[in-house]
C-alpha positions in Angstrom: 169.0 104.4 122.7 167.8 107.1 120.2 170.3 108.4 117.6 169.9 112.0 116.6 171.5 113.5 113.5 173.0 117.0 114.0 172.1 118.1 110.4 168.8 118.1 108.5 169.7 115.2 106.4 172.2 113.9 103.8 173.4 116.3 101.1 175.3 115.5 97.8 178.9 114.5 98.5 178.4 114.0 102.2 179.2 110.8 104.0 177.6 109.6 107.2 179.6 106.9 108.9 178.2 105.1 112.0 179.7 102.2 113.9 178.0 100.3 116.9 179.4 97.4 118.9 177.4 95.4 121.4 179.4 93.7 124.1 178.8 90.1 125.3 175.5 89.6 127.1 174.3 93.1 126.4 170.8 93.9 125.0 170.7 97.1 122.9 167.8 98.8 121.0 168.7 101.7 118.7 166.0 103.8 117.1 166.3 107.0 115.0 164.8 110.2 116.3 163.1 110.8 112.9 163.4 110.1 109.2 166.6 110.2 107.2 166.1 112.8 104.5 168.2 112.7 101.3 168.5 116.1 99.6 168.4 116.8 95.8 171.6 116.3 93.8 171.1 118.0 90.4 174.7 117.2 89.5 174.4 113.5 90.3 176.9 113.4 93.2 175.7 110.7 95.7 175.3 111.1 99.4 176.8 108.1 101.2 175.6 106.4 104.4 177.9 103.6 105.9 176.8 101.6 108.9 178.9 98.9 110.7 177.3 96.8 113.4 179.1 94.2 115.5 177.3 92.0 118.0 179.2 89.7 120.4 178.2 86.3 121.6 175.2 86.3 123.9 174.3 89.8 122.9 171.2 91.2 121.2 170.8 94.2 118.9 167.6 95.7 117.5 168.6 98.3 114.9 165.5 100.3 114.0 166.3 103.6 112.3 163.8 106.1 111.0 162.4 105.7 107.5 164.3 106.9 104.4 162.8 109.9 102.5 164.6 110.5 99.2 163.8 114.0 97.8 163.4 114.8 94.1 166.6 114.2 92.1 168.4 112.7 95.1 171.2 110.1 94.8 172.2 107.8 97.7 174.5 104.9 98.3 173.6 103.2 101.6 175.7 100.3 102.9 175.1 98.3 106.1 177.6 95.6 107.2 176.7 93.4 110.2 179.2 91.1 111.9 177.6 88.7 114.4 179.4 86.3 116.7 177.8 82.8 117.1 175.1 82.9 119.7 174.1 86.6 119.1 170.8 87.9 117.9 169.8 90.7 115.4 166.7 92.5 114.3 167.3 95.1 111.6 164.6 97.2 110.0 164.7 99.3 106.8 161.8 101.4 105.6 161.7 103.2 102.3 159.2 105.9 101.4 158.6 107.3 97.9 159.6 110.9 98.9 157.7 114.0 100.0 154.2 113.0 99.0 152.8 116.3 100.5 154.9 118.2 97.9 153.7 116.0 95.0 156.9 113.9 94.9 156.5 110.1 94.4 159.5 108.1 93.3 161.0 111.3 91.9 164.5 110.5 93.2 167.3 109.6 90.7 169.0 106.6 92.2 169.1 104.6 95.5 171.9 102.0 95.8 171.0 100.0 98.9 173.4 97.3 100.2 173.3 94.9 103.1 175.7 92.2 104.3 175.2 90.0 107.3 177.8 87.6 108.5 177.8 85.1 111.4 181.1 83.9 112.8 182.8 85.4 109.8 180.7 83.6 107.2 178.1 85.6 105.1 174.5 84.4 105.6 172.8 87.2 103.7 174.0 89.5 100.9 171.5 91.9 99.3 171.7 94.8 96.9 168.9 96.9 95.5 169.4 99.5 92.8 166.3 101.7 92.5 165.9 104.0 89.5 162.3 105.0 89.2 162.9 107.0 86.0 164.0 103.8 84.3 162.1 101.1 86.2 158.9 102.5 87.9 158.4 101.0 91.3 154.6 101.2 91.0 154.7 98.4 88.4 153.4 94.9 89.1 155.8 92.6 91.0 157.5 95.7 92.5 155.6 97.9 95.0 152.3 97.9 93.0 149.9 100.3 94.6 151.7 100.4 98.0 153.6 103.6 98.6 156.1 102.4 101.2 158.2 99.3 101.6 160.1 97.7 104.4 162.6 94.9 105.1 162.9 93.2 108.5 166.0 91.1 108.8 166.4 88.6 111.7 169.4 86.5 112.6 169.7 84.1 115.5 165.9 84.4 116.1 163.7 81.4 115.3 160.8 82.9 113.2 159.4 79.5 112.3 159.1 78.1 108.7 157.8 79.9 105.6 154.4 81.5 105.2 152.8 84.2 103.0 151.7 85.9 106.3 153.5 86.2 109.6 151.1 87.4 112.3 148.1 89.6 111.6 148.6 92.3 109.0 147.4 95.8 109.6 144.6 97.0 107.2 146.1 98.1 103.9 149.4 96.3 104.6 151.0 93.2 103.1 153.6 90.9 104.5 155.7 88.3 102.9 158.5 86.4 104.6 160.8 83.4 104.4 163.4 81.9 106.7 166.1 79.3 106.7 168.7 77.8 109.0 172.4 78.2 108.6 175.2 76.4 110.4 175.2 79.2 112.9 171.4 79.5 113.5 168.3 80.8 111.8 168.0 83.7 109.4 164.7 85.3 108.3 163.7 88.1 105.8 160.3 89.7 106.1 159.1 92.0 103.3 156.5 94.6 104.2 154.4 96.9 102.0 152.0 99.6 103.2 150.3 102.9 102.4 152.5 104.8 104.9 155.8 104.4 106.7 153.8 104.4 110.0 151.8 101.4 108.8 154.9 99.5 107.8 156.7 100.3 111.1 153.6 99.3 113.2 153.5 95.9 111.4 157.2 95.4 112.0 156.9 96.3 115.7 154.0 93.9 116.0 156.0 91.1 114.5 158.9 91.8 116.8 156.6 91.8 119.8 155.2 88.5 118.8 158.6 87.0 118.3 159.8 88.3 121.7 156.8 86.9 123.4 157.1 83.5 121.7 160.9 83.0 121.4 162.6 85.8 123.4 163.4 87.9 120.3 165.2 91.2 120.6 163.1 93.7 122.5 161.5 96.7 120.8 160.6 98.8 123.8 
């Protein structure tokens, strides 16, 4: 399924609220039609994006939206809450770009507040929050994005991705991949970090990883 926004993007003071439920035994893949654009907020009012995902037992969800493009002076609070029943599977992808590079913007946005919470059988297995303020803490610094323009996070639950490794699969030229995984009482959880020169490179690497997992361990499909 492809989700299409009726507007050009998110404007200051707006709230986008999305909720998806996957029934028992169903297999759902959701992609965005294009990038999510966050428009300038000279007054500092944030745009808000709230996503709630629920996956029943025996069901599978691949949530693969378009990349995030924060315009100059934009402010965004994005929150994703995932509730998984035991025996369900999830693949969730987030891709962040530095802005409109063709217009000379690179990390010119004011603030991104990105929150993610994943729970299995009512118990949290992953809670993450990133507050990005390039004007105060440049992302191009070492131990952040470095020379890579785009970053991505691929989150897997209920999918056995193996152990820990500095490289999962074969990286695309100009891309870097780091990942780690662990096992909870309700199954495995893995986080894959991706860095690349473009959003397309990051997405291609994530899709390649998902295809490999699907072939090797029946991971959520990406077709």
